[in-house]
C-alpha positions in Angstrom: 67.9 -18.7 -23.8 67.6 -20.0 -27.0 64.3 -21.8 -26.5 62.5 -18.4 -25.4 64.2 -16.8 -28.7 62.9 -19.6 -30.8 59.2 -19.1 -29.1 59.5 -15.4 -29.3 60.6 -15.7 -33.6 57.5 -18.0 -33.8 54.9 -15.4 -32.1 56.1 -13.3 -34.6 55.4 -15.1 -37.3 52.5 -16.2 -36.3 51.0 -12.7 -36.0 52.5 -11.5 -39.1 50.9 -14.3 -41.0 47.6 -12.9 -39.2 48.3 -9.3 -40.3 48.6 -10.8 -43.9 45.9 -13.0 -43.9 43.3 -10.3 -42.5 44.2 -7.7 -45.1 44.1 -10.0 -47.9 40.2 -10.5 -46.3 39.7 -6.9 -46.3 41.0 -6.4 -50.2 38.0 -9.1 -51.3 35.2 -8.5 -48.5 35.0 -5.1 -47.4 33.4 -1.8 -48.5 36.0 0.0 -47.1 39.2 -2.0 -47.7 41.5 0.9 -47.8 40.3 1.7 -44.4 40.3 -1.8 -43.2 44.2 -2.2 -44.4 45.3 1.2 -42.8 43.8 0.2 -39.3 45.2 -3.3 -39.5 48.6 -1.9 -40.8 48.9 0.8 -37.9 47.8 -1.9 -35.4 49.9 -4.8 -36.2 52.1 -7.4 -34.5 55.4 -5.9 -34.7 56.8 -4.6 -32.0 57.8 -1.0 -33.2 56.0 1.7 -33.5 53.4 2.1 -36.5 54.3 4.1 -39.7 52.9 7.7 -39.6 51.2 6.9 -43.0 49.0 4.1 -41.9 47.8 6.6 -38.8 47.2 9.4 -40.6 44.9 7.4 -43.4 43.0 6.7 -40.4 42.6 9.8 -39.0 41.2 10.9 -42.5 38.6 8.8 -41.8 37.2 10.3 -38.8 37.8 14.0 -39.7 34.6 16.0 -39.5 34.0 16.4 -42.9 34.0 12.5 -43.6 30.4 11.3 -43.4 29.2 9.9 -39.8 29.0 6.6 -41.3 32.5 6.3 -42.3 33.3 7.6 -38.2 31.3 4.9 -37.2 33.0 2.0 -39.1 36.2 3.4 -38.4 35.9 3.4 -34.3 33.7 -0.1 -34.7 36.9 -1.7 -36.8 39.6 -0.1 -33.5 36.9 -1.8 -31.0 36.9 -4.6 -33.2 40.7 -5.0 -33.2 41.0 -4.1 -29.0 38.2 -6.7 -28.0 39.5 -9.7 -30.1 43.0 -9.5 -29.7 45.2 -11.0 -26.9 48.7 -9.4 -27.8 50.0 -6.4 -26.1 51.8 -5.0 -29.2 48.2 -4.5 -30.8 46.4 -3.6 -28.2 48.4 -0.7 -27.3 49.4 0.4 -30.5 45.2 1.1 -30.8 45.7 2.9 -27.8 47.8 4.8 -28.8 45.8 5.9 -32.3 42.7 6.3 -30.1 45.2 8.6 -27.9 46.5 10.5 -30.6 43.1 11.0 -32.5 41.9 12.0 -29.4 44.3 15.0 -29.2 45.0 15.8 -33.0 41.6 15.2 -34.7 38.2 17.9 -34.4 36.3 17.3 -31.0 33.6 15.6 -33.1 35.6 12.6 -32.7 35.0 12.7 -29.2 31.5 13.2 -29.0 31.6 9.8 -31.4 33.8 7.6 -29.3 31.1 8.9 -26.4 28.1 8.0 -28.4 30.1 4.8 -29.5 30.2 3.5 -25.7 26.7 4.6 -24.5 25.2 2.0 -26.9 27.6 -0.6 -26.7 29.7 -1.8 -24.1 33.1 0.9 -23.4 35.1 -0.1 -26.1 38.5 1.4 -23.8 37.4 -1.2 -20.9 40.5 -3.1 -20.6 40.8 -4.5 -17.2 40.6 -7.9 -18.1 43.3 -7.6 -20.6 46.3 -10.0 -20.3 49.5 -11.1 -22.5 50.8 -14.1 -20.6 53.1 -14.9 -23.7 56.7 -13.8 -21.8 57.3 -12.5 -18.4 57.9 -9.1 -20.6 54.4 -9.2 -22.0 52.9 -9.8 -18.7 54.3 -6.1 -17.7 53.6 -4.9 -20.7 50.0 -5.5 -19.9 49.7 -4.2 -16.5 51.0 -0.6 -18.2 48.6 -0.7 -20.9 45.2 -1.6 -18.2 46.5 1.4 -16.8 47.0 3.7 -20.2 43.1 2.3 -21.2 41.7 4.2 -17.8 44.0 7.1 -18.5 42.0 7.7 -22.0 38.6 6.4 -20.4 38.8 9.1 -17.7 39.9 11.6 -20.4 36.6 11.1 -22.5 34.6 11.5 -19.2 36.5 14.9 -18.1 35.7 16.1 -21.9 32.1 15.3 -21.1 31.6 17.1 -18.2 33.8 20.4 -19.1 32.7 21.0 -22.5 36.3 21.1 -23.9 39.8 18.8 -24.3 41.8 19.8 -21.8 44.8 19.5 -24.2 43.5 21.6 -27.0 42.0 24.4 -25.2 43.2 26.9 -22.4 42.0 26.4 -18.8 39.2 27.9 -18.2 38.7 27.4 -14.5 40.0 31.0 -13.8 37.1 32.4 -14.5 34.7 29.6 -13.5 31.7 30.3 -10.3 31.8 28.5 -7.3 29.3 26.0 -8.2 30.9 25.2 -11.5 34.8 24.7 -9.5 33.1 22.6 -7.3 31.9 20.5 -10.3 34.6 20.7 -12.8 37.6 20.6 -10.3 37.0 16.8 -8.8 36.3 16.0 -12.2 40.1 17.3 -13.1 41.8 16.0 -10.0 40.3 12.9 -11.1 42.5 13.3 -14.1 45.5 13.6 -12.7 44.8 10.4 -10.3 44.8 8.6 -13.1 47.6 10.4 -14.9 50.0 9.7 -11.4 49.3 5.7 -12.0 50.7 5.7 -15.5 54.0 5.2 -14.0 56.0 1.7 -15.7 56.7 -0.7 -13.6 59.5 -3.6 -14.6 60.1 -4.0 -18.3 57.9 -1.6 -19.2 60.3 1.3 -17.8 62.2 0.8 -21.6 59.6 -0.8 -23.9 60.1 2.1 -26.4 55.9 2.2 -27.3 55.3 2.6 -23.8 57.8 5.4 -23.6 56.1 7.3 -26.6 52.9 7.1 -25.1 54.1 7.9 -21.8 55.3 10.9 -23.1 51.9 12.2 -24.1 50.6 11.1 -21.2 53.0 13.4 -19.1 52.8 16.4 -21.8 49.1 16.2 -20.9 49.6 16.1 -17.5 51.3 20.0 -17.0 47.7 21.4 -18.4 45.8 19.6 -15.9 47.6 20.5 -13.1 47.5 24.1 -14.6 43.8 24.1 -14.4 43.5 22.3 -11.0 45.9 25.5 -9.6 44.3 28.3 -11.5 40.8 26.6 -10.1 42.5 26.2 -6.5 42.9 29.7 -6.4 40.2 30.8 -7.8 38.1 28.6 -5.1 40.5 29.8 -2.2 39.5 33.8 -3.1 35.8 32.4 -2.8 35.9 30.3 0.0 35.3 32.6 3.1 32.3 33.7 1.7 30.7 30.0 0.7 28.4 28.3 3.0 29.8 25.4 5.4 28.1 23.3 2.7 30.2 24.2 -0.3 32.9 25.0 2.1 33.5 21.5 3.2 33.9 20.5 -0.2 36.2 23.1 -1.1 38.4 22.4 2.0 38.4 18.3 0.5 39.7 19.7 -3.2 42.1 22.0 -1.5 43.6 19.1 0.5 43.9 16.3 -2.6 45.5 19.6 -4.5 48.3 19.5 -2.2 48.6 15.7 -1.9 48.5 15.6 -5.8 51.1 18.4 -6.5 53.5 16.4 -4.2 52.9 13.1 -6.1 52.7 15.0 -9.0 56.3 16.2 -8.1 58.0 12.9 -7.8 56.1 11.3 -11.7 57.9 14.4 -13.3 61.1 13.1 -11.9 60.8 9.3 -12.9 60.0 11.0 -16.5 63.4 13.0 -15.8 65.4 9.6 -15.5 63.8 8.0 -18.4 64.3 10.8 -20.4 61.1 11.8 -21.2 60.2 15.5 -22.0 63.7 16.4 -21.7 63.2 18.0 -18.7 62.3 21.6 -20.1 58.0 21.0 -20.6 58.2 20.2 -17.1 56.8 22.9 -14.9 58.0 22.9 -11.0 55.7 22.2 -8.3 54.8 24.8 -5.5 53.1 23.1 -2.5 50.5 25.6 -0.2 51.8 27.0 2.9 50.5 24.6 5.9 49.0 27.9 7.4 46.7 28.6 5.1 45.5 25.2 5.5 44.7 25.3 9.3 43.1 28.6 8.6 40.2 27.2 6.2 39.9 24.3 9.1 39.0 26.6 11.8 36.7 28.5 9.2 34.7 25.0 8.9 34.9 24.1 12.0 33.2 27.1 13.5 31.0 28.1 10.5 27.5 27.7 11.8 25.4 24.9 10.6 22.7 25.6 8.2 19.0 25.9 9.8 16.3 24.2 7.7 13.9 25.9 7.6 10.6 24.1 8.9 8.8 22.2 6.6 4.9 23.4 6.3 2.5 21.5 8.0 0.7 18.9 5.7 -2.7 20.4 4.4 -5.6 18.7 6.5 -7.5 16.3 4.4 -11.0 17.5 3.3 -13.6 16.2 4.7 -16.3 14.8 2.5 -20.0 15.8 3.6 -21.7 12.8 2.9 -25.5 13.4 2.1 -28.1 13.2 5.0 -29.5 9.0 4.2 -33.4 9.4 3.1 -35.5 6.5 5.1 -37.5 4.9 3.2 -41.4 6.1 3.1 -43.0 3.7 6.2 -46.2 2.4 3.7 -47.1 0.0 7.0 -47.3 2.6 9.4 -44.8 0.9 11.4 -43.2 3.7 13.1 -46.3 5.1 14.8 -46.4 5.4 17.9 -50.2 4.0 18.6 -49.0 0.7 17.1 -46.3 0.9 19.5 -47.9 1.1 22.0 -50.7 -1.4 21.4 -48.1 -4.1 20.8 -46.4 -3.2 24.2 -50.2 -3.1 25.7 -50.6 -7.1 24.2 -47.2 -7.5 25.6 -48.7 -6.7 29.1 -51.7 -8.2 28.8 -50.1 -11.9 27.5 -50.5 -13.1 31.1 -53.7 -11.4 32.1 -55.4 -15.3 32.1 -52.1 -16.6 33.7 -53.2 -19.1 36.3 -51.8 -17.8 39.7 -50.8 -20.3 42.5 -53.1 -20.3 45.6 -49.8 -19.5 47.9 -48.7 -17.0 45.3 -51.9 -15.0 45.9 -51.6 -11.4 47.5 -54.4 -10.7 50.1 -56.9 -8.3 48.7 -60.5 -7.1 49.0 -62.8 -9.6 46.9 -66.2 -8.8 45.9 -68.9 -9.9 47.9 -71.1 -10.7 45.1 -71.3 -14.6 45.0 -72.2 -14.2 41.4 -69.2 -12.6 40.3 -67.2 -13.9 37.3 -68.4 -17.4 37.1 -69.5 -18.8 33.8 -69.0 -15.7 31.6 -65.5 -16.3 32.6 -65.5 -19.8 32.2 -65.6 -19.1 28.0 -62.8 -17.4 27.8 -60.5 -20.2 30.3 -57.5 -21.2 27.8 -58.4 -25.3 26.9 -56.9 -28.0 28.1 -52.9 -29.3 27.4 -54.8 -32.1 26.4 -55.6 -32.2 22.9 -57.3 -35.5 22.6 -59.3 -35.5 25.7 -60.7 -31.5 24.7 -61.4 -32.8 21.5 -63.4 -36.0 22.1 -65.2 -34.1 24.8 -66.2 -31.8 22.1 -70.2 -30.6 21.9 -72.3 -28.8 19.6 -72.2 -24.7 19.6 -68.4 -24.6 20.7 -68.9 -25.8 24.3 -67.5 -28.7 25.6 -68.8 -31.4 29.0 -66.5 -29.2 31.5 -67.6 -26.2 30.3 -71.4 -27.4 30.5 -70.8 -29.1 34.0 -69.6 -25.7 35.5 -72.6 -23.8 34.1 -75.2 -26.3 35.4 -73.3 -26.5 39.4 -73.3 -22.6 39.2 -76.8 -22.6 38.2 -78.0 -25.2 41.2 -75.7 -22.6 43.8 -77.7 -20.0 43.2 -81.2 -21.9 43.3 -79.9 -23.0 47.0 -79.6 -19.3 47.9 -82.5 -17.1 48.7 -83.0 -14.5 45.9 -83.7 -11.0 45.9 -85.3 -9.0 43.3 -83.9 -6.1 44.2 -81.1 -4.9 41.9 -79.7 -2.3 44.5 -80.0 -4.5 47.4 -76.9 -6.1 48.8 -76.2 -10.1 49.0 -77.6 -11.2 52.4 -75.1 -12.6 55.1 -75.4 -16.3 56.5 -73.2 -15.6 59.4 -72.3 -12.5 62.0 -68.9 -12.8 59.9 -68.7 -12.0 56.2 -67.7 -15.3 54.1 -64.6 -15.2 52.8 -65.0 -14.9 49.3 -64.1 -18.4 47.2 -60.9 -19.3 45.0 -60.9 -17.3 41.9 -57.8 -18.5 39.7 -58.7 -15.4 37.9 -58.6 -12.7 40.5 -54.8 -11.7 40.2 -55.8 -10.7 36.1 -59.2 -9.0 36.8 -58.0 -5.0 37.1 -55.8 -5.9 34.0 -57.9 -5.4 30.8 -57.5 -8.5 28.0 -56.0 -8.3 25.0 -58.1 -7.5 22.0 -57.9 -10.9 20.8 -58.8 -12.4 23.7 -62.1 -10.4 23.7 -63.6 -10.9 20.5 -63.4 -14.8 21.1 -65.2 -14.0 24.6 -68.0 -11.8 23.1 -68.2 -14.7 20.2 -69.2 -17.4 23.5 -71.4 -14.8 25.0 -73.3 -14.7 21.9 -73.5 -18.6 21.3 -74.6 -18.9 25.0 -77.1 -16.2 24.7 -78.6 -17.9 21.3 -78.4 -21.0 23.6 -80.6 -19.8 26.4 -83.1 -18.4 24.3 -84.0 -21.1 22.1 -84.0 -23.7 25.3 -86.2 -20.6 26.7 -88.9 -20.5 24.0 -89.0 -24.7 23.7 -90.2 -24.8 27.5 -93.1 -22.1 27.0 -94.3 -24.1 24.2 -93.8 -27.4 26.1 -95.1 -26.3 29.9 -99.0 -25.9 30.3 -100.5 -22.2 31.6 -101.0 -21.7 35.3 -102.6 -18.6 37.1 -100.9 -15.6 37.4 -99.8 -15.3 41.3 -100.6 -12.4 43.3 -97.3 -11.4 43.3 -96.1 -9.9 40.2 -92.4 -10.7 41.2 -93.0 -14.2 42.5 -91.2 -16.8 40.3 -94.2 -18.8 38.6 -92.3 -21.7 37.9 -90.5 -22.6 41.0 -87.6 -24.5 41.1 -87.8 -26.9 38.2 -85.9 -29.7 37.3 -84.2 -30.2 33.8 -85.3 -33.6 32.7 -81.8 -34.2 31.6 -80.4 -33.4 35.1 -79.3 -31.0 37.4 -76.5 -29.3 35.3 -79.0 -27.4 33.3 -78.8 -24.1 34.0 -82.2 -22.3 34.6 -84.2 -20.3 32.0 -83.5 -16.6 32.1 -86.2 -14.8 34.2 -87.9 -11.4 32.7 -87.5 -9.0 35.6 -90.1 -6.0 35.5 -89.1 -2.9 37.3 -90.3 -2.2 40.5 -93.7 -0.2 40.0 -92.1 2.9 42.5 -89.3 2.9 40.3 -91.5 4.0 37.6 
C-alpha cells in the first residue's frame, strides 16, 4: 500500500508542476493571459472540483457580450486541454466546464461549439481516451467516455430541436406529425445516452463524477417529459396517419415503453447514491399493453399505399434527315442509252468466237457459194502467235495468210460456171443440194458486231478496194487492146493467169445492166 501511495503522491506532484509551468508560460507569452490562467486552474490535476471563480472567469469569456474571437479562443483552449491530457481529472473537469457552459451560458455558445466541431475534428470525441495509471483511473476513464458521448448527443439534439432541452420548456405537445417523427427519435437517442451514464466500480464513489451525474440526472427529467408529451400527441394522430408514418410512430411508442422501464432503474441507482435527494425525480408510469396491441393491429391491417404508375417516358423525337442530293451526272453515265449500248457490247463480244464443229447446231446454210468469204477474213482476229504474225506482215495492212485465202477463193470462183444474171440462183452440181462448207463464223452471222469491230472491218474493206483498183489500172495499161466480142457480157480477158502465181484474185469485172432491164 505504501508503494501505491508513493506513486499516487508522485503523480499529484508532477501534475501540480505541470499546472504551475503552464500558468507561468501563459503570463509571459499569451495575449489572453487571464483566460489561459482561468482555463488551467479550472481544469488542473487536483482531484477535487474546480473553484467557482475560475469557472466563472471562463464563462465571462464566452458570453454573448464578448467578441466572437474571444469565444473561439476559449473553445480552442478547452479543446487543446482535452486533446493533450492523459489524466482523468483534467479531462473530466474540462467536460464539466463545457457541460455547465451549455446549461448556464446563452445559446450562442451552442452554435459556436457546433461550428468549431464542423471546421475541425470534434473536440468531444473521447472514445480513445484512457488513464491506466491506477485501477481507479481506469474506471474513471470508462465513465468519462460515456459522459462525453452524452454531451456530444446533447449538441446534436440542439441542432435538430433548435432549442436547449434544459433551459427551454418542451415543445413536443403542439408539433405536427412530420415534426414529431423527426424530433422524438432525437430525444430518445439523448435519453439513451443518459441511461448509459450509470457509474460502475470506483466511479460510483468519485466526487467529481457524482457532481457530473447529478447534472445528467436532472436533465433526464425534462428529456423524459418532452418524450412523454410528444408520444401522447403522436398517439392522438396515430389512427389518422398513412401506413408509412404509422409504422414509424409504432416504433417510437415501443421504444418509449422500453426506455421508461430503464429510466425507473436509473432513478433507483441515483437515489441509492444520494443524488438529487429523491424529490426531483418523477414517477414513471408504463402505458397499457392493450393499447400497444391495438396499434400493432392497425398497422397490420392498414392498406398499403399504391404508388401511382410513373408516366411512360416520352418518345424520342426523330430528326428528319435532309434528302441526299446526288451530284450532277456531267458525263451522262446514267443515260439508259449508254447502259443499253454497254450491254449490247457485252453480248456481241462473242460475235467472232470460233464455235467447234461438234457443238454447231444444224441450221439452214446460205446456198450462195460465194457467201461471206474473204470479207470476213479481213476482220478475223490475228493468230495468237504474235512473232509469226509480225514476220508475215505485208504492206497495206495484210499478211500472207490473208492473201493466200483471197487467191484460193478467186480460183474457186473461176472454176465454177459464171452467171451474169444477178437474180439467177447458183446452179447445182448434182441432183442433191451440196452441203455448205463449214463456216467457223456461222454462229455469229445473226448477231451484229460491236462498234469497234465494224469500224475495223470498214477500214480493211476500203484498203482492199483501193488495192484492187490499183491492180486493175496497172493491168489495163499493160494488156493490148482486143476486139470487142459479139457478146457484150462475155469475158474479154478469159481466165488470165496472174504473173506472180495462182493466189492473185481476178480483176474486178465491170458489169453492164441487161438491155431489157433498162
